[in-house]
Every structure is written in structure tokens, then in C-alpha cells.
C-alpha atoms as one frame of an Amber mdcrd trajectory, in Angstrom:
protein
  16.429   7.271  43.590  15.887   3.590  44.317  17.916   1.067  42.363  17.083
  -2.537  41.684  19.829  -5.129  41.754  19.387  -7.898  39.174  18.873 -11.297
  40.748  20.059 -14.673  39.543  16.532 -15.454  38.332  16.523 -12.244  36.277
  19.817 -13.219  34.645  18.520 -16.690  33.900  15.372 -15.289  32.339  17.362
 -12.848  30.172  19.661 -15.654  29.065  16.651 -17.788  28.141  15.052 -14.968
  26.102  18.300 -14.291  24.237  18.793 -18.009  23.562  15.216 -18.320  22.289
  15.636 -15.276  20.043  18.886 -16.631  18.568  17.219 -19.957  17.897  14.237
 -18.314  16.203  16.532 -16.180  14.050  18.530 -19.216  12.943  15.372 -21.079
  12.017  13.940 -18.122  10.105  17.124 -17.262   8.239  17.673 -20.885   7.376
  14.157 -21.064   5.983  14.612 -17.882   3.935  17.912 -19.023   2.470  16.783
 -22.507   1.585  13.308 -21.836   0.272  13.186 -21.151  -3.445  10.264 -19.675
  -5.393   9.758 -22.940  -7.291   9.922 -25.075  -4.139  13.302 -26.564  -4.992
  16.372 -26.687  -2.806  18.971 -23.971  -2.946  22.037 -24.515  -5.120  25.326
 -24.823  -3.265  26.987 -22.527  -5.800  25.592 -19.171  -6.781  25.771 -17.585
 -10.193  28.502 -14.935 -10.515  27.156 -11.497  -9.632  24.136 -12.946  -7.853
  25.558 -12.856  -4.321  23.380 -11.378  -1.626  24.104  -7.623  -1.520  25.892
  -6.377   1.550  23.233  -3.930   2.691  21.631  -3.221   6.022  18.795  -5.544
   6.938  17.657  -8.958   5.726  16.754  -9.819   2.132  15.304 -12.748   0.207
  15.484 -13.992  -3.361  12.166 -13.217  -5.033  12.915 -15.483  -8.018  15.319
 -18.285  -8.940  18.276 -16.806 -10.913  19.229 -20.258 -12.217  15.810 -20.749
 -13.715  15.968 -17.289 -15.277  19.360 -18.112 -16.799  17.957 -21.339 -18.278
  15.109 -19.393 -19.864  17.519 -16.981 -21.480  19.961 -19.689 -22.539  17.550
 -22.263 -23.931  14.170 -20.560 -24.205  12.766 -23.416 -22.093  10.350 -24.216
 -24.904   8.319 -21.078 -24.205   9.412 -18.491 -26.747   8.823 -20.850 -29.642
   9.726 -20.561 -33.278   9.312 -16.980 -34.558   8.397 -18.366 -37.933   5.253
 -19.845 -36.414   4.274 -16.657 -34.590   2.339 -13.644 -35.777   4.136 -10.290
 -35.756   2.210  -9.210 -32.665   3.119 -12.365 -30.786   6.729 -12.079 -31.921
   6.947  -8.523 -30.610   5.355  -9.489 -27.311   7.796 -12.344 -26.803  10.648
  -9.972 -27.616   9.414  -7.727 -24.805   9.346 -10.724 -22.483  12.933 -11.627
 -23.364  13.945  -7.997 -22.863  12.430  -8.104 -19.375  14.311 -11.320 -18.585
  17.577  -9.719 -19.757  16.909  -6.676 -17.604  16.276  -8.911 -14.604  19.531
 -10.777 -15.182  21.510  -7.570 -15.648  20.113  -6.026 -12.442  23.088  -5.649
 -10.102  20.833  -6.548  -7.161  20.090  -9.920  -8.705  16.933 -11.484  -7.268
  17.489 -10.066  -3.765  14.916  -7.694  -2.304  14.797  -6.205   1.182  12.572
  -7.156   4.091  11.613  -4.886   6.983  12.668  -5.395  10.590  11.009  -2.602
  12.586  13.012  -0.434  14.947  11.739   2.010  17.544  11.744   4.898  15.073
   9.506   2.979  12.672   7.160   1.915  15.463   6.854   5.561  16.550   6.040
   6.594  12.973   3.315   3.955  12.764   1.882   4.923  16.160   1.924   8.551
  15.004  -0.754   7.727  12.431  -3.296   8.086  15.250  -2.659  11.831  15.233
  -3.684  12.275  11.584  -6.117   9.366  11.146  -7.645   8.647  14.559 -10.571
   6.819  12.940  -8.147   3.993  12.118  -6.829   3.607  15.668  -7.732  -0.099
  15.846  -5.842  -0.776  12.623  -2.847   1.194  13.835  -2.824  -0.603  17.197
  -2.790  -3.999  15.429   0.139  -2.963  13.217   2.065  -1.497  16.156   1.679
  -4.755  18.142   2.828  -6.813  15.153   5.760  -4.480  14.509   6.832  -4.591
  18.141   6.768  -8.401  18.090   9.005  -8.378  15.005  11.324  -5.841  16.634
  11.677  -7.794  19.892  12.318 -11.095  18.100  14.531  -9.549  15.408  12.425
 -11.088  12.630  10.995  -9.522   9.449   7.610  -7.837   9.741   4.732  -9.927
   8.415   1.227  -8.476   8.208  -1.769 -10.606   7.382  -3.951  -9.271   4.546
  -6.455  -6.803   5.972  -9.520  -4.912   4.796 -10.903  -1.673   6.202 -14.675
  -1.406   5.801 -16.451   1.929   6.056 -18.492   4.531   4.192 -17.017   6.319
   1.157 -14.724   9.257   1.675 -13.506   8.607   5.229  -9.830   8.528   4.274
  -9.146   4.816   3.779  -6.770   5.275   0.821  -5.108   8.268   2.491  -4.399
   6.134   5.553  -2.904   3.374   3.412  -0.562   5.855   1.724   0.579   7.214
   5.077   1.094   3.671   6.358   3.418   2.894   3.436   5.411   6.039   4.253
   5.679   4.997   7.909   6.883   1.522   6.916   9.334   2.950   4.377   8.215
   0.621   1.581   6.982   1.214  -1.986   3.235   1.172  -2.523   0.731   0.654
  -5.318  -3.030   1.203  -5.534  -5.116  -1.196  -7.618  -8.655   0.090  -8.175
 -11.053  -2.837  -8.390 -13.922  -0.671  -9.638 -11.996  -0.211 -12.899 -11.374
  -3.924 -13.356 -13.528  -5.615 -16.001 -11.298  -8.631 -16.652 -10.042 -11.614
 -14.677  -7.485  -9.570 -12.777  -4.711  -8.848 -15.264  -3.497  -6.009 -13.059
  -2.541  -8.737 -10.585  -1.571 -11.633 -12.848  -0.193  -9.988 -15.998  -1.004
 -11.090 -19.553   0.836 -13.840 -21.455   2.956 -12.738 -24.434   0.685 -14.455
 -26.948  -1.459 -11.290 -26.766  -0.698  -7.899 -28.324  -1.356  -5.967 -25.095
   0.666  -8.387 -22.981   2.817  -7.265 -20.082   3.598  -7.988 -16.442   1.027
  -7.252 -13.764   1.501  -4.650 -11.059   2.487  -7.259  -8.468   5.417  -8.576
 -10.507   6.508  -5.100 -11.625   6.536  -3.790  -8.066   8.650  -6.715  -6.864
  11.045  -6.799  -9.824  11.566  -3.066 -10.185  11.184  -2.092  -6.528  13.559
  -2.230  -3.593  11.536  -4.454  -1.248  10.020  -7.932  -1.172   7.293  -6.446
   1.034   5.698  -3.492  -0.745   2.260  -2.334   0.366  -0.459  -2.979  -2.225
  -3.812  -1.283  -1.702  -6.820  -3.001  -3.271  -9.203  -0.082  -3.426 -12.914
  -0.941  -3.193 -12.198  -4.652  -3.339 -15.891  -5.498  -3.609 -16.514  -3.480
  -6.796 -14.948  -5.582  -9.557 -17.300  -5.967 -12.524 -15.789  -8.534 -14.930
 -17.355  -8.896 -18.354 -17.218 -12.663 -18.001 -18.688 -13.649 -14.601 -16.733
 -16.917 -14.679 -13.400 -15.081 -14.896 -13.138 -12.733 -11.953 -10.176 -11.101
 -10.172 -11.138 -13.082  -7.101  -9.575 -16.191  -8.622  -6.052 -14.752  -8.605
  -6.646 -13.162  -5.193  -7.312 -16.608  -3.750  -3.635 -17.382  -4.432  -2.083
 -14.007  -3.647  -3.798 -13.645  -0.273  -2.683 -17.124   0.845   1.006 -17.108
   1.833   1.751 -20.681   0.858   0.480 -20.107  -2.680   1.860 -16.558  -2.920
   5.374 -17.916  -2.297   5.175 -19.465  -5.796   3.157 -16.812  -7.616   3.537
 -16.947 -11.404   2.867 -13.792 -13.391   1.638 -14.816 -16.854   4.053 -12.497
 -18.645   7.158 -13.021 -16.487   6.451 -16.784 -16.480   8.746 -17.434 -13.519
   7.739 -18.271  -9.944   8.005 -15.121  -7.813   7.896 -14.820  -4.048   4.915
 -12.596  -3.296   4.298 -13.943   0.202   5.833 -10.958   2.019   3.601  -8.341
   0.393   1.555  -6.165   2.747  -2.020  -6.367   1.410  -4.370  -3.573   2.495
  -7.869  -3.576   1.014 -10.646  -1.029   1.362 -14.378  -1.648   1.023 -17.701
   0.063   1.560 -19.312  -3.331   2.233 -18.204  -6.953   2.270 -21.561  -8.299
   1.098 -20.575  -8.695  -2.590 -17.384 -10.613  -1.729 -17.317 -14.427  -1.591
 -16.732 -15.903   1.842 -13.493 -17.504   0.622 -11.971 -14.027   0.125 -13.292
 -12.607   3.394 -11.807 -15.605   5.235  -8.363 -14.563   4.020  -8.665 -11.042
   5.440  -8.542  -9.429   8.863 -11.612  -7.179   8.881 -11.711  -3.747  10.529
 -14.950  -1.757  10.664 -14.277   1.991  10.613 -16.637   4.941  11.091 -16.042
   8.632  11.650 -16.691   9.872  15.173 -17.547  13.486  15.887 -14.819  13.749
  18.509 -12.195  12.725  15.919 -13.262  15.123  13.189 -11.182  18.127  14.316
  -7.937  16.114  14.215  -8.878  14.723  10.788  -9.795  18.164   9.431  -6.545
  19.704  10.623  -4.557  16.841   9.132  -6.220  17.310   5.742  -5.693  21.088
   5.855  -1.981  20.677   6.624  -1.662  18.182   3.730  -3.201  20.761   1.392
  -1.051  23.540   2.851   2.073  21.444   2.362   1.265  21.147  -1.337   1.463
  24.934  -1.662   4.625  25.361   0.372   2.880  25.959   3.719   1.820  29.401
   2.512  -1.316  29.722   4.650  -1.947  30.159   8.349  -3.994  27.523  10.132
  -7.675  28.546  10.099  -9.615  29.474  13.206 -11.557  26.710  14.965 -14.806
  28.232  13.668 -13.837  27.399  10.079 -13.050  23.798  10.989 -16.396  23.562
  12.747 -18.096  24.992   9.676 -16.653  22.263   7.431 -17.428  19.378   9.806
 -20.325  18.301   7.604 -17.953  17.229   4.820 -16.226  13.882   4.632 -12.407
  13.686   4.265 -12.605  13.114   0.494 -14.507  16.368  -0.001 -12.277  18.242
   2.445  -9.138  17.203   0.552 -10.447  19.198  -2.431 -12.213  21.967  -0.537
  -9.073  23.388   1.100  -7.225  23.656  -2.234 -10.101  25.575  -3.798 -10.549
  27.803  -0.739  -6.851  28.699  -0.847  -7.333  29.750  -4.452 -10.082  32.165
  -3.405  -7.876  33.560  -0.616  -4.965  34.017  -3.002  -7.231  35.820  -5.470
  -8.177  38.226  -2.679  -4.505  38.783  -1.822  -4.628  36.939   1.500  -2.577
  34.187   3.082  -5.276  33.259   5.574  -8.699  31.748   5.017 -12.048  33.330
   5.838 -15.628  32.123   5.698 -16.132  33.538   2.201 -13.342  31.275   0.883
 -15.062  28.223   2.320 -18.415  29.242   0.850 -16.850  29.808  -2.540 -15.129
  26.419  -2.435 -18.380  24.711  -1.458 -20.175  26.316  -4.385 -17.469  25.103
  -6.791 -17.556  21.558  -5.419 -21.326  21.344  -5.367 -22.092  23.174  -8.612
 -24.751  21.283 -10.522 -25.525  19.002  -7.589 -28.653  18.932  -5.532 -28.472
  21.499  -2.736 -25.749  23.584  -4.380 -27.661  26.791  -3.673 -27.631  26.168
   0.076 -24.380  26.525   2.053 -23.020  23.308   3.539 -21.794  23.049   7.112
 -22.736  25.485   9.823 -22.004  28.779   8.089 -24.940  31.078   7.536 -25.100
  33.051   4.266 -23.025  36.204   4.456 -24.613  39.600   4.111 -23.381  42.028
   1.463 -21.668  44.139   4.129 -19.895  41.110   5.601 -18.620  40.125   2.166
 -17.175  43.614   1.624 -15.416  43.530   5.011 -13.966  40.038   4.345 -12.588
  41.131   0.979 -10.935  44.041   2.665
């Protein structure tokens, strides 16, 4: 085996890289320690019990504990005089104060973890290609970004991204698997259910009966990380009652790091650092979105390819099988080929139903009759329900008897 002896130039280059990395780390850590959510300078003395926890990995303060203490000690002019408030408003403000007290009593203080990728994490992310090959371009981008963070020893930062493709191709499934690979909490916000100005993002001030923190603040305050993954599902489908008050207004701030670093939830009413959140949006089309939102997103166009379908189908089957304790054998290739006409959303339900038919027949393996039965259940009442879907021909009476046996 040939060996290579390091030269003086190699040593000099390695020394330069290490020096550069140390410098970058000092700059980054200095920035993280000094930057406060409200833009002020860090105090030289910390409140008792608010020291940075001695845990593995870096962490940042997501809110200013001094400002929180002032709110609790003096009300800061916000809570007001209960005598002037209605009962509903009084109760809402009591809930706000209770949240503040819970934040102050949290033994973690304001510190939340960041992610510095290691080789194991990068391998998990790269492994997404095996179960969701249609998102290979997305995965490659994340792997490159993670490797850069790993080499430089800096926290992972992902720009907000949107995956555009037809319904049912597994966009939300991929996002869930990505959160698992990153080891961070996740939350899905469905824009098609949003008829207001984006209260799921911004929260609702305690002057209202139904007031409460939004999902962004709750995930940061109650979660373990400053960088959870938030999925904005079907980002283009918001339908606010008042066209002048749309969720896009709050997204303009949350998707811009400089503004997100001082995000104020209406209920929490304290600046919160939301600039490390991993934003992952899905869309069927970007046409309904304003250009100002699209400009804030990295756009990936995704479509299912026939060559990728077998890997996707097997992945969905194994997910369904895992839910029932891996009780079923993997189907023959012919059954996968027969279901190739279904999109991943339909397949995620089809396998569960087919397993029910197999179980009813006393089997732990799937046959064509199970697939046909599942298709009939899924398509009952829909156009074309009488005709089998996929490439399976209708079974004869004799074939059905043999399959049951």
C-alpha cells in the first residue's frame, strides 16, 4: 500500500484551515451571546438560575429573561387595571401572566439548543433518498448545507424553502422524515384551514376571549430547540375572510431572518428569537402567492418519476407495516406494479385497508384480492369506483376462491 508523507505546504494549509475555523467560531459565538431578542446589549450579570445549561452542543437565549422579570414585577403597563377590564379580558390576562410565570420557572431559562450536524446526522439526511427519491434535489441541498456546518463547526441554518408539486406526492411525509433526521421538534400549519390574518403564527392578544400564543411561540417556549422545523402545508391556499388581513403579512417577518430575530407573539408580548427556525413549505402552485413571499423562499419543483415509484411504494408499505408491528410480509413485485397508478397519499391509506382484508382472511401476506378490496373502499362513491384501479384485471370467481384459501 502506498503512503503519502505530509509536506510542509500541507501542514501550512491545515494550520490555516484550523485558524480560520477558530476565528469563525469565535465570531459566531460572540454574536450569539451578545445579540438579544430586543436588540439590546447583553447584561454583564445574569439572573440567578438563568445560566446557560451545561449540555452538549450550542444554545441561544430565545427571549430576554430580564425583560420577562420586569413584566412580572411591574406589569410593564400591559396587564392594566382589572377593575377596568371585562371578565373575559381579565381571565385572558391571567392566562398570559401564568405563561410568563411558567417561562420564568422553567429550569432551562431562555436557553434553547441549536444543531451542529455530525456525520451520523448527515447520513440520516442523505438516507432520505432511499424512501423519498422524488425529493433528491431537496435532500442534496440540505446535505451540502449540513456538511458546511459540520466542517466549520457552526450551527445549521437552512433558508426557508418550498416544495412545489402535484397533490399527494408525499411532500408532508418528507418534511416529517426530515425533522426526524435532524432530531428537532416539528409542527404542521395547514394554510388551507386559515381564514384569519395568521393567528396560528402570531398568536392573539389577551384582550380577546380566545386569546393564546401562536404555534411558533409555543414550539420555541415549550420545545427543546431554537430551530424546530415548521411545515407550512399548502402555503398558497389561505383564504382570509378579510382580504386586507392575510397570513402573508406575518410571514413577511418570520421568513426574513433579521425581522424573525425580534418576532413578537401578540399573546406572549415579548421579543422572541425565531430566526433559527427551519421553514419548509409545500405548494401545488406558486401562482396565488405574492412575489414578496416567493422571493423569501428557495423553490424546488418536484414530480413523481416512474423509475422512482417502486422505492416510494415500498417505503409507504413499510411505514404501514410498522404501524401494525411489522406483521406482514413484503408483497410480491406484481402487487407493487398493480398499485403504481396511485399517488403516495392514496397508497398510505390503501395498504392499511388491504392489511385489514388479509387479516380477515386469516393471512399475514397480501394478495391481489386485498388490493382490489382496498381500492373499492377508497373509491366508493367516486367516479370509476366500479372499475379496478392499477393494472390488475378483475378476478374470476374461481380465482377469488383460491385466494381465500
